[in-house]
Biotite code that builds the C-alpha atoms (Angstrom):
import biotite.structure as struc

atoms = struc.array([
    struc.Atom([0.003, 0.070, 0.343], chain_id="A", res_id=1, res_name="UNK", atom_name="CA", element="C"),
    struc.Atom([1.567, 3.297, -0.731], chain_id="A", res_id=2, res_name="UNK", atom_name="CA", element="C"),
    struc.Atom([1.793, 5.931, 2.196], chain_id="A", res_id=3, res_name="UNK", atom_name="CA", element="C"),
    struc.Atom([-1.190, 8.621, 0.408], chain_id="A", res_id=4, res_name="UNK", atom_name="CA", element="C"),
    struc.Atom([-3.109, 5.228, 0.239], chain_id="A", res_id=5, res_name="UNK", atom_name="CA", element="C"),
    struc.Atom([-2.108, 4.734, 3.917], chain_id="A", res_id=6, res_name="UNK", atom_name="CA", element="C"),
    struc.Atom([-3.598, 7.723, 4.825], chain_id="A", res_id=7, res_name="UNK", atom_name="CA", element="C"),
    struc.Atom([-5.659, 8.225, 2.578], chain_id="A", res_id=8, res_name="UNK", atom_name="CA", element="C"),
    struc.Atom([-7.061, 4.992, 4.773], chain_id="A", res_id=9, res_name="UNK", atom_name="CA", element="C"),
    struc.Atom([-6.603, 6.558, 7.949], chain_id="A", res_id=10, res_name="UNK", atom_name="CA", element="C"),
    struc.Atom([-8.497, 9.532, 7.603], chain_id="A", res_id=11, res_name="UNK", atom_name="CA", element="C"),
    struc.Atom([-11.202, 8.012, 5.951], chain_id="A", res_id=12, res_name="UNK", atom_name="CA", element="C"),
    struc.Atom([-11.513, 5.423, 8.640], chain_id="A", res_id=13, res_name="UNK", atom_name="CA", element="C"),
    struc.Atom([-11.107, 8.253, 11.077], chain_id="A", res_id=14, res_name="UNK", atom_name="CA", element="C"),
    struc.Atom([-13.928, 10.259, 9.646], chain_id="A", res_id=15, res_name="UNK", atom_name="CA", element="C"),
    struc.Atom([-16.394, 7.014, 10.117], chain_id="A", res_id=16, res_name="UNK", atom_name="CA", element="C"),
    struc.Atom([-15.767, 6.564, 13.358], chain_id="A", res_id=17, res_name="UNK", atom_name="CA", element="C"),
    struc.Atom([-16.573, 10.078, 14.877], chain_id="A", res_id=18, res_name="UNK", atom_name="CA", element="C"),
    struc.Atom([-19.628, 9.288, 13.183], chain_id="A", res_id=19, res_name="UNK", atom_name="CA", element="C"),
    struc.Atom([-19.857, 6.357, 14.993], chain_id="A", res_id=20, res_name="UNK", atom_name="CA", element="C"),
    struc.Atom([-19.480, 8.069, 18.371], chain_id="A", res_id=21, res_name="UNK", atom_name="CA", element="C"),
    struc.Atom([-15.763, 6.591, 18.652], chain_id="A", res_id=22, res_name="UNK", atom_name="CA", element="C"),
    struc.Atom([-14.105, 6.383, 21.660], chain_id="A", res_id=23, res_name="UNK", atom_name="CA", element="C"),
    struc.Atom([-12.645, 3.607, 21.508], chain_id="A", res_id=24, res_name="UNK", atom_name="CA", element="C"),
    struc.Atom([-11.125, 1.249, 18.974], chain_id="A", res_id=25, res_name="UNK", atom_name="CA", element="C"),
    struc.Atom([-9.194, -1.709, 18.662], chain_id="A", res_id=26, res_name="UNK", atom_name="CA", element="C"),
    struc.Atom([-8.211, -5.020, 17.318], chain_id="A", res_id=27, res_name="UNK", atom_name="CA", element="C"),
    struc.Atom([-5.602, -7.595, 18.814], chain_id="A", res_id=28, res_name="UNK", atom_name="CA", element="C"),
    struc.Atom([-4.877, -10.175, 21.926], chain_id="A", res_id=29, res_name="UNK", atom_name="CA", element="C"),
    struc.Atom([-7.616, -9.440, 24.754], chain_id="A", res_id=30, res_name="UNK", atom_name="CA", element="C"),
    struc.Atom([-5.899, -10.187, 27.683], chain_id="A", res_id=31, res_name="UNK", atom_name="CA", element="C"),
    struc.Atom([-5.780, -8.678, 31.418], chain_id="A", res_id=32, res_name="UNK", atom_name="CA", element="C"),
    struc.Atom([-3.482, -5.619, 30.359], chain_id="A", res_id=33, res_name="UNK", atom_name="CA", element="C"),
    struc.Atom([-5.726, -5.246, 27.694], chain_id="A", res_id=34, res_name="UNK", atom_name="CA", element="C"),
    struc.Atom([-8.442, -5.504, 29.637], chain_id="A", res_id=35, res_name="UNK", atom_name="CA", element="C"),
    struc.Atom([-7.032, -2.995, 33.126], chain_id="A", res_id=36, res_name="UNK", atom_name="CA", element="C"),
    struc.Atom([-6.198, -0.519, 29.804], chain_id="A", res_id=37, res_name="UNK", atom_name="CA", element="C"),
    struc.Atom([-9.336, 0.182, 28.574], chain_id="A", res_id=38, res_name="UNK", atom_name="CA", element="C"),
    struc.Atom([-11.296, 0.361, 31.808], chain_id="A", res_id=39, res_name="UNK", atom_name="CA", element="C"),
    struc.Atom([-8.601, 2.864, 32.608], chain_id="A", res_id=40, res_name="UNK", atom_name="CA", element="C"),
    struc.Atom([-9.149, 4.699, 29.997], chain_id="A", res_id=41, res_name="UNK", atom_name="CA", element="C"),
    struc.Atom([-13.030, 4.674, 29.883], chain_id="A", res_id=42, res_name="UNK", atom_name="CA", element="C"),
    struc.Atom([-13.141, 5.653, 33.565], chain_id="A", res_id=43, res_name="UNK", atom_name="CA", element="C"),
    struc.Atom([-10.495, 8.797, 32.625], chain_id="A", res_id=44, res_name="UNK", atom_name="CA", element="C"),
    struc.Atom([-12.950, 9.618, 29.699], chain_id="A", res_id=45, res_name="UNK", atom_name="CA", element="C"),
    struc.Atom([-16.121, 9.060, 32.292], chain_id="A", res_id=46, res_name="UNK", atom_name="CA", element="C"),
    struc.Atom([-14.595, 11.173, 35.101], chain_id="A", res_id=47, res_name="UNK", atom_name="CA", element="C"),
    struc.Atom([-14.141, 14.422, 32.669], chain_id="A", res_id=48, res_name="UNK", atom_name="CA", element="C"),
    struc.Atom([-17.820, 13.783, 31.781], chain_id="A", res_id=49, res_name="UNK", atom_name="CA", element="C"),
    struc.Atom([-18.735, 13.400, 35.488], chain_id="A", res_id=50, res_name="UNK", atom_name="CA", element="C"),
    struc.Atom([-20.888, 10.011, 34.718], chain_id="A", res_id=51, res_name="UNK", atom_name="CA", element="C"),
    struc.Atom([-22.861, 8.682, 37.617], chain_id="A", res_id=52, res_name="UNK", atom_name="CA", element="C"),
    struc.Atom([-21.214, 5.919, 39.652], chain_id="A", res_id=53, res_name="UNK", atom_name="CA", element="C"),
    struc.Atom([-24.381, 3.931, 38.103], chain_id="A", res_id=54, res_name="UNK", atom_name="CA", element="C"),
    struc.Atom([-23.488, 4.657, 34.563], chain_id="A", res_id=55, res_name="UNK", atom_name="CA", element="C"),
    struc.Atom([-19.786, 3.794, 35.954], chain_id="A", res_id=56, res_name="UNK", atom_name="CA", element="C"),
    struc.Atom([-20.085, 0.736, 37.179], chain_id="A", res_id=57, res_name="UNK", atom_name="CA", element="C"),
    struc.Atom([-22.463, -0.797, 34.689], chain_id="A", res_id=58, res_name="UNK", atom_name="CA", element="C"),
    struc.Atom([-19.838, 0.372, 31.255], chain_id="A", res_id=59, res_name="UNK", atom_name="CA", element="C"),
    struc.Atom([-16.811, -0.875, 33.158], chain_id="A", res_id=60, res_name="UNK", atom_name="CA", element="C"),
    struc.Atom([-19.007, -4.224, 33.967], chain_id="A", res_id=61, res_name="UNK", atom_name="CA", element="C"),
    struc.Atom([-19.843, -5.244, 30.030], chain_id="A", res_id=62, res_name="UNK", atom_name="CA", element="C"),
    struc.Atom([-16.308, -4.252, 29.226], chain_id="A", res_id=63, res_name="UNK", atom_name="CA", element="C"),
    struc.Atom([-14.734, -6.502, 31.450], chain_id="A", res_id=64, res_name="UNK", atom_name="CA", element="C"),
    struc.Atom([-17.424, -9.519, 30.598], chain_id="A", res_id=65, res_name="UNK", atom_name="CA", element="C"),
    struc.Atom([-17.216, -8.777, 26.938], chain_id="A", res_id=66, res_name="UNK", atom_name="CA", element="C"),
    struc.Atom([-13.606, -8.830, 26.890], chain_id="A", res_id=67, res_name="UNK", atom_name="CA", element="C"),
    struc.Atom([-13.093, -12.282, 29.153], chain_id="A", res_id=68, res_name="UNK", atom_name="CA", element="C"),
    struc.Atom([-15.326, -13.932, 26.373], chain_id="A", res_id=69, res_name="UNK", atom_name="CA", element="C"),
    struc.Atom([-13.180, -12.919, 24.142], chain_id="A", res_id=70, res_name="UNK", atom_name="CA", element="C"),
    struc.Atom([-9.949, -14.607, 26.365], chain_id="A", res_id=71, res_name="UNK", atom_name="CA", element="C"),
    struc.Atom([-11.983, -17.465, 26.985], chain_id="A", res_id=72, res_name="UNK", atom_name="CA", element="C"),
    struc.Atom([-13.954, -18.445, 23.854], chain_id="A", res_id=73, res_name="UNK", atom_name="CA", element="C"),
    struc.Atom([-12.379, -16.751, 20.905], chain_id="A", res_id=74, res_name="UNK", atom_name="CA", element="C"),
    struc.Atom([-10.899, -19.233, 18.308], chain_id="A", res_id=75, res_name="UNK", atom_name="CA", element="C"),
    struc.Atom([-8.384, -19.209, 16.113], chain_id="A", res_id=76, res_name="UNK", atom_name="CA", element="C"),
    struc.Atom([-9.090, -19.173, 12.865], chain_id="A", res_id=77, res_name="UNK", atom_name="CA", element="C"),
    struc.Atom([-5.819, -20.838, 10.786], chain_id="A", res_id=78, res_name="UNK", atom_name="CA", element="C"),
    struc.Atom([-4.527, -19.026, 8.233], chain_id="A", res_id=79, res_name="UNK", atom_name="CA", element="C"),
    struc.Atom([-0.755, -20.256, 7.460], chain_id="A", res_id=80, res_name="UNK", atom_name="CA", element="C"),
    struc.Atom([1.333, -18.826, 10.484], chain_id="A", res_id=81, res_name="UNK", atom_name="CA", element="C"),
    struc.Atom([-0.930, -15.860, 11.623], chain_id="A", res_id=82, res_name="UNK", atom_name="CA", element="C"),
    struc.Atom([-2.728, -17.454, 14.182], chain_id="A", res_id=83, res_name="UNK", atom_name="CA", element="C"),
    struc.Atom([-3.773, -15.677, 17.370], chain_id="A", res_id=84, res_name="UNK", atom_name="CA", element="C"),
    struc.Atom([-5.823, -17.299, 20.318], chain_id="A", res_id=85, res_name="UNK", atom_name="CA", element="C"),
    struc.Atom([-7.900, -14.767, 22.203], chain_id="A", res_id=86, res_name="UNK", atom_name="CA", element="C"),
    struc.Atom([-7.502, -12.739, 19.783], chain_id="A", res_id=87, res_name="UNK", atom_name="CA", element="C"),
    struc.Atom([-10.648, -9.817, 19.103], chain_id="A", res_id=88, res_name="UNK", atom_name="CA", element="C"),
    struc.Atom([-12.105, -6.156, 17.970], chain_id="A", res_id=89, res_name="UNK", atom_name="CA", element="C"),
    struc.Atom([-13.797, -3.971, 20.206], chain_id="A", res_id=90, res_name="UNK", atom_name="CA", element="C"),
    struc.Atom([-15.452, -0.475, 19.847], chain_id="A", res_id=91, res_name="UNK", atom_name="CA", element="C"),
    struc.Atom([-16.405, 1.705, 22.906], chain_id="A", res_id=92, res_name="UNK", atom_name="CA", element="C"),
    struc.Atom([-19.111, 4.248, 20.934], chain_id="A", res_id=93, res_name="UNK", atom_name="CA", element="C"),
    struc.Atom([-20.718, 6.865, 22.950], chain_id="A", res_id=94, res_name="UNK", atom_name="CA", element="C"),
    struc.Atom([-23.744, 9.363, 22.539], chain_id="A", res_id=95, res_name="UNK", atom_name="CA", element="C"),
    struc.Atom([-25.624, 11.502, 24.220], chain_id="A", res_id=96, res_name="UNK", atom_name="CA", element="C"),
    struc.Atom([-27.918, 8.717, 25.661], chain_id="A", res_id=97, res_name="UNK", atom_name="CA", element="C"),
    struc.Atom([-25.801, 5.724, 25.596], chain_id="A", res_id=98, res_name="UNK", atom_name="CA", element="C"),
    struc.Atom([-22.946, 3.548, 25.815], chain_id="A", res_id=99, res_name="UNK", atom_name="CA", element="C"),
    struc.Atom([-22.846, 1.506, 23.117], chain_id="A", res_id=100, res_name="UNK", atom_name="CA", element="C"),
    struc.Atom([-19.579, -1.215, 23.570], chain_id="A", res_id=101, res_name="UNK", atom_name="CA", element="C"),
    struc.Atom([-19.733, -4.080, 20.824], chain_id="A", res_id=102, res_name="UNK", atom_name="CA", element="C"),
    struc.Atom([-17.077, -7.281, 20.923], chain_id="A", res_id=103, res_name="UNK", atom_name="CA", element="C"),
    struc.Atom([-16.187, -8.957, 17.787], chain_id="A", res_id=104, res_name="UNK", atom_name="CA", element="C"),
    struc.Atom([-13.952, -12.657, 17.782], chain_id="A", res_id=105, res_name="UNK", atom_name="CA", element="C"),
    struc.Atom([-14.026, -15.249, 15.382], chain_id="A", res_id=106, res_name="UNK", atom_name="CA", element="C"),
    struc.Atom([-15.143, -18.928, 16.736], chain_id="A", res_id=107, res_name="UNK", atom_name="CA", element="C"),
    struc.Atom([-15.755, -22.666, 15.558], chain_id="A", res_id=108, res_name="UNK", atom_name="CA", element="C"),
    struc.Atom([-19.480, -22.589, 13.573], chain_id="A", res_id=109, res_name="UNK", atom_name="CA", element="C"),
    struc.Atom([-20.191, -25.454, 15.123], chain_id="A", res_id=110, res_name="UNK", atom_name="CA", element="C"),
    struc.Atom([-20.517, -23.518, 18.855], chain_id="A", res_id=111, res_name="UNK", atom_name="CA", element="C"),
    struc.Atom([-23.301, -20.582, 17.043], chain_id="A", res_id=112, res_name="UNK", atom_name="CA", element="C"),
    struc.Atom([-26.495, -22.770, 17.389], chain_id="A", res_id=113, res_name="UNK", atom_name="CA", element="C"),
    struc.Atom([-25.538, -22.799, 21.515], chain_id="A", res_id=114, res_name="UNK", atom_name="CA", element="C"),
    struc.Atom([-24.559, -18.769, 21.893], chain_id="A", res_id=115, res_name="UNK", atom_name="CA", element="C"),
    struc.Atom([-27.254, -18.052, 19.345], chain_id="A", res_id=116, res_name="UNK", atom_name="CA", element="C"),
    struc.Atom([-29.773, -20.050, 21.835], chain_id="A", res_id=117, res_name="UNK", atom_name="CA", element="C"),
    struc.Atom([-29.414, -18.957, 24.899], chain_id="A", res_id=118, res_name="UNK", atom_name="CA", element="C"),
    struc.Atom([-29.405, -15.206, 23.875], chain_id="A", res_id=119, res_name="UNK", atom_name="CA", element="C"),
    struc.Atom([-32.588, -15.571, 22.328], chain_id="A", res_id=120, res_name="UNK", atom_name="CA", element="C"),
    struc.Atom([-33.650, -17.097, 25.691], chain_id="A", res_id=121, res_name="UNK", atom_name="CA", element="C"),
    struc.Atom([-32.284, -14.069, 27.093], chain_id="A", res_id=122, res_name="UNK", atom_name="CA", element="C"),
    struc.Atom([-33.375, -11.266, 25.210], chain_id="A", res_id=123, res_name="UNK", atom_name="CA", element="C"),
    struc.Atom([-37.012, -13.187, 25.689], chain_id="A", res_id=124, res_name="UNK", atom_name="CA", element="C"),
    struc.Atom([-36.949, -12.424, 29.741], chain_id="A", res_id=125, res_name="UNK", atom_name="CA", element="C"),
    struc.Atom([-37.567, -9.745, 31.856], chain_id="A", res_id=126, res_name="UNK", atom_name="CA", element="C"),
    struc.Atom([-35.899, -8.624, 34.973], chain_id="A", res_id=127, res_name="UNK", atom_name="CA", element="C"),
    struc.Atom([-37.025, -11.144, 36.572], chain_id="A", res_id=128, res_name="UNK", atom_name="CA", element="C"),
    struc.Atom([-36.644, -14.028, 34.337], chain_id="A", res_id=129, res_name="UNK", atom_name="CA", element="C"),
    struc.Atom([-33.234, -13.150, 34.090], chain_id="A", res_id=130, res_name="UNK", atom_name="CA", element="C"),
    struc.Atom([-32.577, -13.310, 37.599], chain_id="A", res_id=131, res_name="UNK", atom_name="CA", element="C"),
    struc.Atom([-34.156, -17.058, 37.464], chain_id="A", res_id=132, res_name="UNK", atom_name="CA", element="C"),
    struc.Atom([-32.158, -18.304, 34.851], chain_id="A", res_id=133, res_name="UNK", atom_name="CA", element="C"),
    struc.Atom([-29.068, -16.881, 35.967], chain_id="A", res_id=134, res_name="UNK", atom_name="CA", element="C"),
    struc.Atom([-29.562, -18.614, 39.084], chain_id="A", res_id=135, res_name="UNK", atom_name="CA", element="C"),
    struc.Atom([-30.655, -21.997, 37.542], chain_id="A", res_id=136, res_name="UNK", atom_name="CA", element="C"),
    struc.Atom([-27.394, -21.926, 35.362], chain_id="A", res_id=137, res_name="UNK", atom_name="CA", element="C"),
    struc.Atom([-25.260, -21.403, 38.590], chain_id="A", res_id=138, res_name="UNK", atom_name="CA", element="C"),
    struc.Atom([-27.430, -24.652, 39.522], chain_id="A", res_id=139, res_name="UNK", atom_name="CA", element="C"),
    struc.Atom([-27.088, -27.073, 36.961], chain_id="A", res_id=140, res_name="UNK", atom_name="CA", element="C"),
    struc.Atom([-26.128, -24.891, 33.680], chain_id="A", res_id=141, res_name="UNK", atom_name="CA", element="C"),
    struc.Atom([-23.559, -26.302, 31.180], chain_id="A", res_id=142, res_name="UNK", atom_name="CA", element="C"),
    struc.Atom([-19.988, -25.326, 32.248], chain_id="A", res_id=143, res_name="UNK", atom_name="CA", element="C"),
    struc.Atom([-17.758, -25.382, 29.634], chain_id="A", res_id=144, res_name="UNK", atom_name="CA", element="C"),
    struc.Atom([-14.270, -26.235, 30.213], chain_id="A", res_id=145, res_name="UNK", atom_name="CA", element="C"),
    struc.Atom([-13.476, -22.805, 29.962], chain_id="A", res_id=146, res_name="UNK", atom_name="CA", element="C"),
    struc.Atom([-16.664, -21.397, 32.636], chain_id="A", res_id=147, res_name="UNK", atom_name="CA", element="C"),
    struc.Atom([-19.548, -19.717, 30.978], chain_id="A", res_id=148, res_name="UNK", atom_name="CA", element="C"),
    struc.Atom([-22.946, -21.317, 30.604], chain_id="A", res_id=149, res_name="UNK", atom_name="CA", element="C"),
    struc.Atom([-23.972, -17.734, 29.581], chain_id="A", res_id=150, res_name="UNK", atom_name="CA", element="C"),
    struc.Atom([-23.070, -16.398, 32.743], chain_id="A", res_id=151, res_name="UNK", atom_name="CA", element="C"),
    struc.Atom([-21.438, -13.020, 31.630], chain_id="A", res_id=152, res_name="UNK", atom_name="CA", element="C"),
    struc.Atom([-24.147, -12.927, 28.983], chain_id="A", res_id=153, res_name="UNK", atom_name="CA", element="C"),
    struc.Atom([-26.732, -12.820, 31.595], chain_id="A", res_id=154, res_name="UNK", atom_name="CA", element="C"),
    struc.Atom([-25.596, -10.576, 33.686], chain_id="A", res_id=155, res_name="UNK", atom_name="CA", element="C"),
    struc.Atom([-25.148, -7.953, 31.191], chain_id="A", res_id=156, res_name="UNK", atom_name="CA", element="C"),
    struc.Atom([-28.807, -8.325, 30.050], chain_id="A", res_id=157, res_name="UNK", atom_name="CA", element="C"),
    struc.Atom([-29.658, -8.410, 33.443], chain_id="A", res_id=158, res_name="UNK", atom_name="CA", element="C"),
    struc.Atom([-27.256, -4.785, 34.427], chain_id="A", res_id=159, res_name="UNK", atom_name="CA", element="C"),
    struc.Atom([-27.985, -2.677, 31.970], chain_id="A", res_id=160, res_name="UNK", atom_name="CA", element="C"),
    struc.Atom([-31.817, -3.672, 31.585], chain_id="A", res_id=161, res_name="UNK", atom_name="CA", element="C"),
    struc.Atom([-31.403, -3.440, 27.561], chain_id="A", res_id=162, res_name="UNK", atom_name="CA", element="C"),
    struc.Atom([-31.376, -6.753, 25.310], chain_id="A", res_id=163, res_name="UNK", atom_name="CA", element="C"),
    struc.Atom([-28.334, -7.710, 23.927], chain_id="A", res_id=164, res_name="UNK", atom_name="CA", element="C"),
    struc.Atom([-27.434, -7.033, 19.799], chain_id="A", res_id=165, res_name="UNK", atom_name="CA", element="C"),
    struc.Atom([-25.895, -10.176, 18.575], chain_id="A", res_id=166, res_name="UNK", atom_name="CA", element="C"),
    struc.Atom([-25.061, -11.128, 14.776], chain_id="A", res_id=167, res_name="UNK", atom_name="CA", element="C"),
    struc.Atom([-22.293, -14.181, 13.241], chain_id="A", res_id=168, res_name="UNK", atom_name="CA", element="C"),
    struc.Atom([-21.021, -13.321, 9.581], chain_id="A", res_id=169, res_name="UNK", atom_name="CA", element="C"),
    struc.Atom([-19.863, -16.957, 8.355], chain_id="A", res_id=170, res_name="UNK", atom_name="CA", element="C"),
    struc.Atom([-16.174, -16.880, 7.357], chain_id="A", res_id=171, res_name="UNK", atom_name="CA", element="C"),
    struc.Atom([-15.794, -20.316, 5.923], chain_id="A", res_id=172, res_name="UNK", atom_name="CA", element="C"),
    struc.Atom([-17.160, -24.042, 6.913], chain_id="A", res_id=173, res_name="UNK", atom_name="CA", element="C"),
    struc.Atom([-15.657, -23.897, 9.323], chain_id="A", res_id=174, res_name="UNK", atom_name="CA", element="C"),
    struc.Atom([-15.356, -20.284, 11.124], chain_id="A", res_id=175, res_name="UNK", atom_name="CA", element="C"),
    struc.Atom([-17.622, -17.758, 11.973], chain_id="A", res_id=176, res_name="UNK", atom_name="CA", element="C"),
    struc.Atom([-17.412, -14.250, 13.444], chain_id="A", res_id=177, res_name="UNK", atom_name="CA", element="C"),
    struc.Atom([-19.062, -13.525, 16.487], chain_id="A", res_id=178, res_name="UNK", atom_name="CA", element="C"),
    struc.Atom([-20.157, -9.998, 17.270], chain_id="A", res_id=179, res_name="UNK", atom_name="CA", element="C"),
    struc.Atom([-22.400, -8.559, 20.872], chain_id="A", res_id=180, res_name="UNK", atom_name="CA", element="C"),
    struc.Atom([-23.193, -5.526, 21.117], chain_id="A", res_id=181, res_name="UNK", atom_name="CA", element="C"),
    struc.Atom([-25.000, -4.095, 24.165], chain_id="A", res_id=182, res_name="UNK", atom_name="CA", element="C"),
    struc.Atom([-26.253, -0.622, 25.201], chain_id="A", res_id=183, res_name="UNK", atom_name="CA", element="C"),
    struc.Atom([-25.493, 1.320, 28.512], chain_id="A", res_id=184, res_name="UNK", atom_name="CA", element="C"),
    struc.Atom([-28.240, 3.880, 29.276], chain_id="A", res_id=185, res_name="UNK", atom_name="CA", element="C"),
    struc.Atom([-26.484, 7.239, 30.357], chain_id="A", res_id=186, res_name="UNK", atom_name="CA", element="C"),
    struc.Atom([-29.766, 9.045, 31.082], chain_id="A", res_id=187, res_name="UNK", atom_name="CA", element="C"),
    struc.Atom([-31.728, 5.856, 33.300], chain_id="A", res_id=188, res_name="UNK", atom_name="CA", element="C"),
    struc.Atom([-30.204, 5.469, 36.323], chain_id="A", res_id=189, res_name="UNK", atom_name="CA", element="C"),
    struc.Atom([-31.232, 2.894, 37.729], chain_id="A", res_id=190, res_name="UNK", atom_name="CA", element="C"),
    struc.Atom([-29.116, -0.404, 39.508], chain_id="A", res_id=191, res_name="UNK", atom_name="CA", element="C"),
])
């Protein structure tokens, strides 16, 4: 790529992110250090904006849960020499009313139906239903060897009071790209 092409790409990408109110964009390995850096950067920004503590707690909770999900459950797309475990994308956007946190990661396609099923179940429930599902999953949920049973997703929906938006983009016969997004209200201050 020519230097001028690259600069055009950077400008267009930056312009696009500005139009989407992107505060933080990242692609790469998700580790404890990355999670810590994101929460620190977000904390600084929210303190400057004088966000209420309840909003800050919800934003931090969603960031940590989503990034832990990538760290624990992202699969590696086999592309020759380029193999990265626990890699994904992270996007934090903010507008006048909401924070929106979106993550994406590669996963084996055979996991898609189970993830979609638990997310549909979560999105069909009200706050009381989510509490009951959380307790049920702790009691007899099928935990994977890496943790799980959808507890983090259930907790996010319960704490934010909003549905989880998600989609899958099929990459090939073996892999899909899993995208999930959660919205946190800046104006509704109930916990």
